[in-house]
N, C-alpha and C positions, 0 to 999 in steps of 0.2 A: 566865822562859819566853819563848820566841820562836816565831814562825811563819814558815814559807815558804809563799808563796801564789802561785796562778796565776790571773790575770784574763783574761777574754776581752772585747775591745772590741765593743760593739754597733754601732759605726760601720763598722769595717773588718774585723772578725772576727779580727784578730791577737791574739796572746797577750802578756801582760806577766808577768814572773816577778820576785818581790821577797821581801824579808823584813822583819819588823816584830815589835815586842813587844806591839802592840795592833792586832789585825786589823780590828776595827770602825772605829776611828779612821782607819786607813790606807785602807780601802776608801772611806770618806766623803771623805777628802782627794782620792783619785783621781777620784771622781765629781763633786766640786765644782770640778775643774780646778786644784787647788792643786799639782799635780806638773807641772813644766815638760815632762818627757818624755812625758807622757800626756794633757795637757789638750786636745789637738786630737782625741783618740780616744774621748771620753766618749760614752755611759755604759759602765760596766764591770760584768760579772757575775763573781762569784767562782766559779771552776770547781773549785778544789782548795785545801785548806789542810792543812798538816802541822805538828804541834806538836813542837818539839825543846827540849832542855834549856838550850842556851846560844846566844849569838850566833855563836860559832865553828862549832857544828854547823849552825846555820841557813845560814851562809855556804857551808859545804861542800855542803849540799843544794841551795842556789840555784845554785851552780856546776855541780852535776850536771845539774839540769833545763835549764840553758842549754847543756849539751854535746850532742853528736850522739846519744849513747846516751839521755840524759835526754829529749831532744825526741822520740825514737822511742817512749819509754815514754809520754809525754804523748799522742802521736798514737794509740797503740794502746789506751790505758786511758781517756782522758778525752773523746775526740771522738766 
């Protein structure tokens, strides 16, 4: 089982979209600065998570959320 997740930075308000098989561990890694691409933007708040059945499905959903249509959905649904 995998998760697609959306985080919001408490520092700059920007979003981060990713996928993982352990959402608690991954959020902890982000907030402890263990991710090179996000360590300068901590702390993070989990805005959204979606459970999917496989890594392939999670990757498809992640790509969707990073697309123009996906970002519009995020803007209208989560903010």
